[in-house]
N, C-alpha and C positions, 0 to 999 in steps of 0.2 A: 345872811338870810334874805330871801327874796322880798321885794316890795309887793309882790302879787299875793293878795289875801284871798283865800278860797274858802268856800263853805262845803265841807265834805258831803253833806246830804244831797248836794246837787249832782254829785257824781255817782253815788251808789245809794239807791233808795233805801231808807231805813237804817243806814249804817251809822252807828253811834260810836264816837271815838272819845277817849278820855283826854284830859288836858295835856298830859305828857306826850301822847301819841300825836295829837294835833300840832304841838310845837315841833316835833320831829318831822312831821309831814311838811310843814312850811319850809323846813331846812332842805328837804328833798326837792321841793318845788324850785328852790333857788338853783339847784344842780340841773334840773330839767331846763330851766330858762337859759342857763349857761350853755348847755349842750345845743339847744335849738337855735338860739339867737347868736351866741358867741361863735359857734362854728361857721355860721353863715357869714358873719362879719370877717372871720379869719380868711375864708375863701375869697371874699370880695377884695380884701386888702392884698392878698397874694396875687390877684390879677390886676393890681394897681387901679382899683376902682373905688370911688367913694359912694357908689350906689349898690345896695344889696339887691340882687335879682333872684328870681325863682330858681335859676340854675345853680345858685349857691346853696340851695336847700336840697340835699340829697341824702339817700340812705337812711331816712327816718321811717319808723314803722307806724303806720296809721291803720287801724282795723275797726271792727264793729263796735268797739268800746268808746269810740269818739263821742264826746258830749259837747254841749253848748252851754257852758256855765260861767264864762269869763266875759266881762264887759270889755268893749273895745278900748275905752279910756283907761281902765285898770291895766289892761295888757300893754298899752302904749307906755304907761308909766314904768312898768316892769322892764320894758325894752330899754328905756333911757337909763334906768339904774344899772342894767347889765352892761351896756356899752360904755358907761362911765366916761373916761377921757376921749373915747372914740364916738361920742354922741353926735358928731357932725356927719355921720352916715345918712344917706338918703335911701329911700325905698322905692323900687319901681312898682307899678300898679299891681295890686293884689298880693304883694309879698307879705305884708303884715297879717293878712287873713290866713295865708298859708302857714306862717309861723305860729299863729294862734291855733290853727287846726292841729298842727303837730304837737303843740303843748297840751291841748285838751285831750288828744288821743293818749299821750303818755300818762296824763293824770287819770284818765278813765281806766287804763290798764292797771295802774297802781292801786286805785281804790278797789277794783275787783279782787285783786290779790289779797287785800286786807280783810275781806269779808269772812265771817265765820272763824276767826282766829282769836286766840287769847291775847291779852295786852302784851305780854312778853314776846309772843311770836310776831305781833304787829311791829313792835319796836325793833326786833331783830331784822325783819324784812326791810324796814325803812332805813336802818343803819347800813344795810348791805347796798342800798341804792338800787338803781335799775339801769339797764342798758336800753336806750331808746333808738340806737342805730343798728341797722342790719349789717352785720359784717359780711362783705362781699366774698364770693368764692375765689379762692386763689390756690395755686399749687405750692406745696411746701418743699423747699429745697434745704438740703443739709447745710447748717452753718457751724463752722468749727468753733466750739465754745467750751468743750469739756475741760480742757487744760486751764481755761481762764476762770472757771467757776470757783475753784478753791481760793484763787487770788482775790476775787471780788468778795468772797465770804470774809476774808481777813479785813478788807476795807470796811465791810458792814459791821463786823464785830470780831476781833481777833481771839476772843475767848472760846469760840466754838469751832468745830471742825466739820468738814463736809464729807459725807459718806460717798462711796463710789456710785451707789444707786442714785444719790441726789445729783451727782455730777452728770450722769447720763440723762436724768430727767431735766436738768437745767439745759442740757444740749437740745433736748426736744422742744422745750419752751422757747429757747433762743431762736431755733430754726423756724418755729411757727411765727413768732413776732417779727423776725427779720424778713421773712417772706411776705408778710402782710404789708409792712412798711415799704419794702422795696417795690412791691406791686403797686401800691397806692402812690408812691413817689413818681413812678413812671406814668401813672394816669394824670398827674398834675401838669406834666411838661409836654411841650410840642415836639422838640427835637433833642434838647440837652437837659439831663437831670442835674439840678444844682442843689446846693445846701438849702435853698429856699423851699424846694419841693419836699425835701426830707423834713424840714421844720413844719411845713403845713400838715404832712401826714401824721407826724407825732402829735401836733396840736389837736387834730381832729379825732384821732383814733385812741389815743391813750387817755385814761382817766385824768381829770384835771390835775390832781396832786402829783401824778406820775409824769405827766407832760411837763409840768413846771420844773421838776428836778432834772428830767432828761434834757430839756432844752438848755437849761443853765450849764449842765455838764458839757453839752455839745458846743455851746458858745465859747466856753473857757478853753476847750480842746482846740477849737478852730483858731482862736486868738493866739494860743501858744504855738500852734503849727505855723501860722503866718508870720509870727515874730521870729521864727527860727530861720527864715529865708535870709540869704546873704546877697548883697548887691554884687553885681558882676565885677565891679571895679575894686572890690576888697581883696587884698592879697595877704597871704600868710607865708612868712619865711620859714624854710627848713634848712637843714645843714647843707644840702647840695643845690637846691633850686627853689624858685618861687612856685607855689602851687595855688591855683585858684581855689579859694575857700568853698566856693559853690560846688566844685567837683568833690571835695572832701565830704561835703554835707550829704551827697548822694549815698554815701556808705551808711548813713544813719537812717533807720527805718521811719516810716511815717508815724507808726504807733509811738515810737520813742519821742519823736519831735512834737507830737501832740500831747504827750504825757498820759497816754491811755494804756489800759491793759487788754481791752478788746482789740482784736486784730483788724487793722484797716484793710489789709489785703482781702480778708474773708468778706468784709463789708462790700468791697468793690466787686468781688466775684459774684455775690448773690444779687447785687443790683444789675450787673451785666447779664446774668443768666435769665432773670425775669424780665429784662427789657433789652433784648438782643438787638433791636432795631434803633435804639437810641444812644446818643452820646452821653458821657458822664463827665461832669466837671472835675477838676483836680481836688476840689475841697469837699464834694458830696460824700465820698466814702469816709473821710475823716469825721464829718458831722454825723454821719450814720452810726459810726462806731461809738461816738460820744453819746448819742441817744440811747443805744443799747446798754452801754455801761451805766448810765444814769438810772435806767429802768431797773436793771437787775441788782444794782447796789441797794436801791430802795426796796425792791421785792424781798431781798435777803434781810434787810434791816427790819422790815415789817413782820418778818417771820420769827425773829428772835423772841418776842413775847410768848409765842406758843411753845418754844423750847424751854423758856424760863418757867412757864406754867407747869410743864410736865417734868421739870427738873432733869432735863436731858442736855447733854453737851454735844451730841452729834446730830447734824442736820440730815434729815431723811426726806424722801418725796412726800410723805404724809403731811409734814409740817408746811411744806410749800403749797400743797393743795388746800390746806386750811386758809392760808393767806389769799389764795386765788378765789376760792369760793366765798370768801367774806366780801368780795366786791363783784357786783353784777356785771360791771364792764370788763373786768379782767376775766371773769368766767365766760363771757361772750367771746373774747379774743382767743382764749385757750380752751374752748369747749372740747376740741378734739383730743386734748391732752388729759382730760379729767376722767375718761372712761376706763383708763388702764388700771389694773389692780396693782397698787403700790405696796 
């Protein structure tokens, strides 16, 4: 929970919230602070800076609902709490005010959305969270995923099966997310897209709980991939001759070496397609595939309760849409995928 204590009446005149709603509101405030301050710190760290600059604060939505109800001291304390072990960051002139402005804008929008709603509806809105970042425009390229969807479903929960319609829908979701992350990874690098650029894109654009799982999966895959490399001087005897073990290793696919189910070659293809003028490191596609696998295993895992609730054993697009619409941030990313009749 955020250390930033707010008074709802300052943001929407006359709005009265019950104790349960107010408690949930403070929980959401923590998520807002994480997005605004945490993402700025991630960008600064990515650029090897210990100073957060205004250029690190991008894609946030500020509109007419911006209010002035947070004291500077109160907000500074919240920043230090959010940064935690990284509280050695410095701030260039005006950055804290900009961060506070974005936070107050998000709070103002949130409070307006709670007006004239019943308590249960207010709680549902707050638990859904909110997307405070403007997803940039990007072209969606096809990402080969349909054949992988059933495998990932087994990883999430082997007791359920995936319908053909769900596999097609998961292909659409994967193409959308992969295109966003590939596009944004290219925006982070000057010449060569590396796993660090992919990590930054995942940290910034995925919901916090999804980013955590995805990055952990990607880090494990990258470690396994790198550990499978064989030194040039290692030799392996066969019946007739000595063979360089590194040559033999070339016959083993990158996906297998990284212990992944999502295709590394498809990851490389979509990164290249959307960033044709840039180079790609050898490890970036491996990391990218790991991120996608982590995201979709979690998405499928989070969908299981909806199946259990309806006493169904077959995953269909309807259940996936329920999981997506339960999160404002996922809804923002997959907005173009929610209009189809499933």
